[in-house]
C-alpha positions as semicolon CSV with decimal commas, in nm:
position;residue;x (nm);y (nm);z (nm)
1;M;-3,165;0,392;0,447
2;A;-3,119;0,041;0,302
3;A;-3,472;0,056;0,155
4;S;-3,371;0,345;-0,069
5;L;-3,072;0,166;-0,219
6;P;-3,070;0,098;-0,593
7;K;-3,115;-0,256;-0,726
8;T;-2,816;-0,230;-0,959
9;M;-2,476;-0,065;-0,966
10;R;-2,208;0,010;-1,219
11;G;-1,863;-0,144;-1,203
12;Q;-1,549;-0,168;-1,413
13;F;-1,488;-0,533;-1,496
14;L;-1,184;-0,721;-1,619
15;E;-1,311;-0,984;-1,862
16;G;-0,974;-1,147;-1,926
17;F;-0,600;-1,095;-1,892
18;K;-0,437;-0,812;-2,088
19;K;-0,776;-0,664;-2,173
20;P;-0,921;-0,319;-2,096
21;Y;-1,185;-0,273;-1,828
22;A;-1,550;-0,288;-1,933
23;L;-1,806;-0,063;-1,760
24;R;-2,140;-0,235;-1,703
25;S;-2,432;-0,264;-1,462
26;V;-2,483;-0,560;-1,228
27;P;-2,714;-0,638;-0,935
28;L;-2,627;-0,463;-0,610
29;P;-2,430;-0,697;-0,378
30;K;-2,571;-0,770;-0,033
31;P;-2,410;-0,840;0,306
32;A;-2,408;-1,217;0,358
33;T;-2,263;-1,268;0,710
34;P;-2,284;-1,080;1,042
35;H;-1,940;-0,921;0,980
36;D;-2,045;-0,776;0,645
37;L;-2,122;-0,415;0,560
38;L;-2,235;-0,266;0,233
39;I;-2,056;0,057;0,151
40;K;-2,101;0,312;-0,121
41;V;-1,756;0,349;-0,275
42;D;-1,645;0,712;-0,278
43;A;-1,288;0,669;-0,406
44;A;-1,079;0,379;-0,536
45;S;-0,704;0,397;-0,588
46;Y;-0,502;0,216;-0,857
47;C;-0,209;0,006;-0,738
48;H;0,078;-0,163;-0,921
49;T;-0,076;-0,491;-0,809
50;D;-0,386;-0,407;-1,014
51;F;-0,162;-0,399;-1,321
52;V;0,016;-0,722;-1,225
53;L;-0,320;-0,893;-1,174
54;A;-0,458;-0,771;-1,508
55;E;-0,146;-0,899;-1,685
56;G;-0,195;-1,250;-1,544
57;Q;0,121;-1,238;-1,334
58;M;-0,044;-1,341;-1,005
59;P;-0,105;-1,717;-1,032
60;G;-0,448;-1,812;-0,902
61;F;-0,589;-1,458;-0,914
62;P;-0,849;-1,356;-0,997
63;K;-1,048;-1,669;-0,926
64;Q;-1,286;-1,598;-1,212
65;F;-1,385;-1,346;-1,475
66;P;-1,547;-1,097;-1,496
67;H;-1,363;-0,939;-1,204
68;V;-1,367;-0,600;-1,029
69;G;-1,022;-0,488;-0,922
70;C;-0,896;-0,242;-0,656
71;H;-0,785;-0,331;-0,306
72;E;-0,741;0,023;-0,172
73;F;-1,060;0,224;-0,150
74;A;-1,280;0,432;0,078
75;G;-1,652;0,481;0,115
76;T;-1,964;0,534;0,322
77;V;-2,147;0,264;0,519
78;V;-2,501;0,221;0,383
79;S;-2,629;-0,106;0,533
80;H;-2,552;-0,401;0,765
81;F;-2,629;-0,769;0,769
82;D;-2,920;-0,840;1,001
83;P;-2,828;-0,909;1,276
84;P;-2,479;-0,756;1,258
85;S;-2,176;-0,870;1,456
86;S;-2,043;-0,646;1,731
87;N;-1,763;-0,543;1,492
88;A;-2,008;-0,445;1,220
89;S;-2,249;-0,267;1,452
90;S;-1,966;-0,040;1,571
91;F;-1,983;0,123;1,226
92;K;-2,295;0,332;1,178
93;V;-2,481;0,399;0,857
94;G;-2,332;0,715;0,709
95;E;-1,988;0,660;0,863
96;K;-1,685;0,711;0,638
97;V;-1,434;0,424;0,627
98;G;-1,114;0,317;0,458
99;V;-1,098;-0,033;0,310
100;P;-0,776;-0,234;0,253
101;G;-0,767;-0,551;0,046
102;R;-0,680;-0,784;0,332
103;A;-0,845;-0,974;0,491
104;F;-1,208;-1,045;0,400
105;H;-1,368;-1,319;0,614
106;A;-1,060;-1,428;0,811
107;C;-1,125;-1,773;0,958
108;G;-1,048;-1,681;1,319
109;K;-0,897;-2,024;1,388
110;C;-0,566;-2,058;1,203
111;F;-0,217;-1,992;1,339
112;E;-0,223;-1,632;1,221
113;C;-0,571;-1,557;1,355
114;Q;-0,483;-1,710;1,690
115;G;-0,189;-1,473;1,726
116;S;0,132;-1,518;1,526
117;R;0,471;-1,403;1,653
118;D;0,494;-1,107;1,416
119;P;0,417;-0,784;1,607
120;V;0,373;-0,585;1,286
121;S;0,095;-0,803;1,146
122;R;-0,062;-0,919;1,473
123;D;-0,415;-0,811;1,561
124;D;-0,643;-0,912;1,843
125;K;-0,695;-1,286;1,871
126;G;-0,954;-1,407;1,624
127;Y;-0,857;-1,198;1,321
128;S;-0,542;-1,153;1,115
129;V;-0,461;-0,980;0,787
130;Y;-0,233;-1,278;0,718
131;C;-0,508;-1,540;0,751
132;T;-0,437;-1,796;0,478
133;H;-0,807;-1,876;0,445
134;A;-0,925;-1,517;0,400
135;E;-1,015;-1,357;0,070
136;N;-0,882;-1,026;-0,055
137;N;-1,085;-0,743;-0,203
138;G;-0,982;-0,675;-0,559
139;L;-0,773;-0,992;-0,590
140;S;-0,962;-1,310;-0,504
141;R;-1,297;-1,130;-0,492
142;N;-1,446;-0,810;-0,630
143;G;-1,300;-0,484;-0,506
144;G;-1,348;-0,110;-0,522
145;F;-1,378;-0,019;-0,891
146;S;-1,756;-0,019;-0,853
147;E;-2,024;0,201;-0,704
148;Y;-2,088;-0,031;-0,406
149;A;-1,894;-0,309;-0,234
150;V;-1,944;-0,559;0,048
151;V;-1,662;-0,540;0,304
152;D;-1,568;-0,709;0,631
153;A;-1,609;-0,474;0,928
154;R;-1,297;-0,623;1,090
155;Q;-1,072;-0,497;0,811
156;L;-1,193;-0,137;0,811
157;A;-1,049;0,182;0,956
158;P;-1,257;0,490;1,043
159;M;-1,170;0,782;0,818
160;P;-1,020;1,076;1,013
161;G;-1,240;1,385;1,003
162;S;-0,966;1,592;0,841
163;M;-0,933;1,356;0,545
164;G;-1,157;1,287;0,248
165;P;-1,205;0,963;0,054
166;V;-0,966;1,058;-0,228
167;E;-0,697;1,121;0,034
168;T;-0,780;0,805;0,230
169;A;-0,804;0,548;-0,051
170;P;-0,433;0,546;-0,150
171;L;-0,335;0,491;0,212
172;M;-0,529;0,162;0,227
173;C;-0,251;-0,021;0,042
174;A;0,033;0,218;-0,047
175;G;0,015;0,394;0,290
176;I;-0,009;0,091;0,517
177;T;0,247;-0,104;0,313
178;I;0,522;0,158;0,334
179;Y;0,432;0,249;0,693
180;A;0,465;-0,117;0,797
181;A;0,795;-0,148;0,607
182;L;0,931;0,149;0,800
183;K;0,821;-0,011;1,126
184;R;1,001;-0,331;1,032
185;C;1,327;-0,137;1,004
186;K;1,315;-0,085;1,384
187;L;1,506;0,242;1,365
188;N;1,559;0,514;1,619
189;P;1,522;0,888;1,550
190;G;1,832;1,011;1,372
191;D;1,912;0,676;1,209
192;R;1,974;0,673;0,836
193;I;1,730;0,512;0,591
194;G;1,713;0,492;0,214
195;I;1,393;0,454;0,012
196;M;1,445;0,307;-0,334
197;G;1,175;0,425;-0,573
198;C;1,109;0,738;-0,370
199;G;0,889;0,908;-0,629
200;G;0,643;0,624;-0,678
201;G;0,310;0,563;-0,509
202;L;0,463;0,404;-0,199
203;G;0,793;0,587;-0,210
204;H;0,665;0,943;-0,195
205;L;0,448;0,850;0,105
206;G;0,748;0,678;0,262
207;L;0,954;0,996;0,236
208;Q;0,687;1,185;0,429
209;Y;0,643;0,917;0,698
210;A;1,016;0,862;0,746
211;V;1,092;1,232;0,789
212;K;0,807;1,276;1,038
213;M;0,935;0,973;1,229
214;G;1,262;1,161;1,277
215;F;1,489;0,956;1,050
216;N;1,772;1,085;0,832
217;V;1,622;1,006;0,491
218;I;1,769;0,951;0,145
219;G;1,527;0,896;-0,142
220;V;1,657;0,730;-0,456
221;D;1,494;0,708;-0,799
222;A;1,602;0,683;-1,162
223;A;1,328;0,852;-1,367
224;D;1,264;1,221;-1,427
225;G;0,895;1,238;-1,329
226;P;0,923;1,053;-0,996
227;L;1,241;1,242;-0,906
228;Q;1,069;1,574;-0,967
229;L;0,768;1,468;-0,761
230;A;0,990;1,359;-0,471
231;T;1,185;1,685;-0,488
232;D;0,871;1,898;-0,499
233;L;0,747;1,744;-0,173
234;N;1,011;1,949;0,012
235;T;1,025;1,699;0,298
236;G;1,386;1,774;0,384
237;A;1,495;1,430;0,263
238;R;1,793;1,414;0,031
239;I;1,675;1,308;-0,318
240;V;1,927;1,114;-0,527
241;D;1,924;1,042;-0,900
242;A;2,072;0,692;-0,923
243;R;2,169;0,760;-1,284
244;K;2,406;1,036;-1,173
245;E;2,526;0,948;-0,823
246;K;2,705;0,629;-0,725
247;A;2,597;0,446;-0,412
248;E;2,959;0,426;-0,300
249;D;2,985;0,806;-0,303
250;I;2,674;0,839;-0,088
251;V;2,824;0,593;0,161
252;Q;3,143;0,800;0,181
253;Q;2,946;1,121;0,228
254;A;2,740;0,963;0,508
255;G;3,060;0,846;0,675
256;T;3,210;1,193;0,658
257;E;2,894;1,350;0,805
258;D;2,886;1,091;1,084
259;G;3,259;1,118;1,158
260;K;3,315;0,751;1,069
261;H;3,637;0,624;0,912
262;D;3,589;0,246;0,905
263;L;3,409;0,138;0,586
264;G;3,186;-0,100;0,781
265;E;3,054;0,191;0,988
266;M;2,969;0,406;0,688
267;G;2,634;0,412;0,514
268;L;2,269;0,365;0,600
269;D;2,111;0,169;0,882
270;A;1,826;0,043;0,662
271;V;1,693;0,053;0,308
272;I;1,349;-0,022;0,166
273;V;1,336;-0,163;-0,187
274;L;1,019;-0,074;-0,375
275;P;1,106;-0,112;-0,748
276;E;1,102;-0,450;-0,922
277;S;1,456;-0,384;-1,035
278;Q;1,777;-0,576;-0,971
279;A;1,970;-0,253;-1,023
280;A;1,770;-0,086;-0,746
281;F;1,828;-0,381;-0,514
282;D;2,202;-0,381;-0,581
283;Y;2,224;-0,004;-0,528
284;A;2,040;-0,042;-0,197
285;M;2,272;-0,314;-0,071
286;I;2,577;-0,098;-0,137
287;L;2,420;0,186;0,062
288;L;2,395;-0,025;0,378
289;K;2,651;-0,021;0,656
290;A;2,755;-0,348;0,817
291;H;2,471;-0,512;1,013
292;G;2,217;-0,302;0,819
293;K;1,869;-0,412;0,723
294;C;1,720;-0,441;0,374
295;V;1,339;-0,451;0,369
296;V;1,200;-0,587;0,042
297;V;0,847;-0,485;-0,056
298;S;0,848;-0,555;-0,430
299;F;0,815;-0,905;-0,577
300;P;0,951;-0,924;-0,933
301;E;0,840;-1,229;-1,128
302;N;1,194;-1,369;-1,140
303;G;1,293;-1,260;-0,790
304;F;1,616;-1,086;-0,685
305;H;1,974;-1,213;-0,702
306;I;2,120;-1,185;-0,351
307;S;2,492;-1,180;-0,279
308;A;2,581;-1,431;-0,010
309;R;2,888;-1,219;0,063
310;D;2,662;-0,931;0,175
311;V;2,460;-1,161;0,400
312;V;2,754;-1,355;0,546
313;F;3,048;-1,114;0,558
314;R;2,859;-0,788;0,615
315;D;2,579;-0,940;0,826
316;I;2,307;-0,772;0,619
317;S;1,955;-0,880;0,713
318;I;1,705;-0,915;0,428
319;I;1,339;-0,935;0,524
320;G;1,011;-0,901;0,340
321;S;0,718;-0,679;0,426
322;L;0,365;-0,697;0,289
323;V;0,108;-0,517;0,503
324;G;0,040;-0,418;0,861
325;S;-0,233;-0,519;1,102
326;N;-0,569;-0,347;1,132
327;K;-0,435;-0,180;1,446
328;M;-0,143;-0,045;1,245
329;L;-0,379;0,063;0,967
330;R;-0,562;0,285;1,215
331;E;-0,233;0,407;1,361
332;M;-0,111;0,497;1,012
333;L;-0,429;0,688;0,928
334;N;-0,414;0,886;1,251
335;F;-0,042;0,955;1,196
336;S;-0,121;1,076;0,844
337;A;-0,394;1,307;0,969
338;E;-0,180;1,443;1,254
339;H;0,121;1,517;1,033
340;D;-0,072;1,618;0,720
341;I;0,074;1,335;0,513
342;R;-0,106;1,295;0,183
343;A;-0,056;1,114;-0,145
344;I;0,011;1,326;-0,450
345;A;-0,278;1,203;-0,661
346;R;-0,464;1,268;-0,985
347;S;-0,833;1,181;-1,003
348;F;-1,049;1,027;-1,274
349;P;-1,419;0,936;-1,294
350;L;-1,515;0,567;-1,285
351;S;-1,599;0,572;-1,655
352;K;-1,241;0,679;-1,735
353;L;-1,059;0,394;-1,560
354;N;-0,889;0,281;-1,882
355;E;-0,757;0,634;-1,930
356;L;-0,622;0,619;-1,574
357;V;-0,438;0,296;-1,663
358;E;-0,285;0,468;-1,966
359;E;-0,156;0,744;-1,737
360;Y;-0,014;0,482;-1,500
361;H;0,202;0,340;-1,780
362;K;0,356;0,684;-1,838
363;G;0,530;0,649;-1,500
364;G;0,474;0,999;-1,368
365;G;0,487;0,894;-1,002
366;G;0,239;0,950;-0,721
367;K;-0,105;0,787;-0,716
368;L;-0,401;0,768;-0,955
369;V;-0,748;0,757;-0,800
370;I;-1,104;0,701;-0,916
371;D;-1,321;0,974;-0,760
372;M;-1,687;0,870;-0,776
373;A;-1,799;1,228;-0,725
374;M;-1,659;1,315;-1,068
375;E;-1,935;1,111;-1,236
376;N;-2,209;1,341;-1,106
């Protein structure tokens, strides 16, 4: 099959910060190490990080221009390096796979690759998504906004038979990120959790995962489009408009429902903060009961102001969450397939990527995806 591959491909390239993408043809990339696979990209999803990168707000990334973005995509294996590694050879030509951004060419020798203490990010010894020496598709190296891409077999997940590439691509960053954040909460069925930014790309997936995990879920947002999207999902989660409902009132209502009378006992067991908003962070902290957990996923340029009183006097734990291991990626995909969890997405052809970006800035919620089949 490799012999029939084209010599060139089209890709959407960033040629500088704060500039639109430029569609052009370049030579087809080739696998360069035994772990490498060449895939035909079938779908590529747009992430907030793609915007942050294009604006020049990620110091050190990209390493050079022109640059192909996208770190959440899906495609079809078309060729291997010769000879392939055992990891690469486990994927057959024609197999459908999901591709996250992390971690391309992990070193296999650092602290993380040798097995860190974090059970959420830990993979088998010899590979870690947290490898400090690895590259990242769409960030430090070219990603999925192109017709073909070279990927590391160790970072891939087989696509479930019940899912297509447009459904799989958004889960390769948004899905695994919110799924891992939920795991970090370490909740039991019936526990209360709040998701700040519940109508966004991660948030609306988080609502679906959290409900299927058996949690008592409150979704919070502060914009009409995302709130409508979250409501229309009909997950059974309570959807709150932060512009109209005070966090203190929600705490009191939770206490009444739980039969609690001590203020420290009232509220949520955990919250996940997705927006880059101090107001969202503050709202989330008020929602928590004493000894609750705040999981921070967003990383605003100027950080968050944290009240020492919450941390010291209420014993609130604040932890960060980035991604999950390759094992968790596969777990998340299988969970999504089993429970019919899907991103609410709108699709665009590769040639219309700049129009997709314009739609992103309108803030309608959900995900925006490049569907390569739309070019044909």
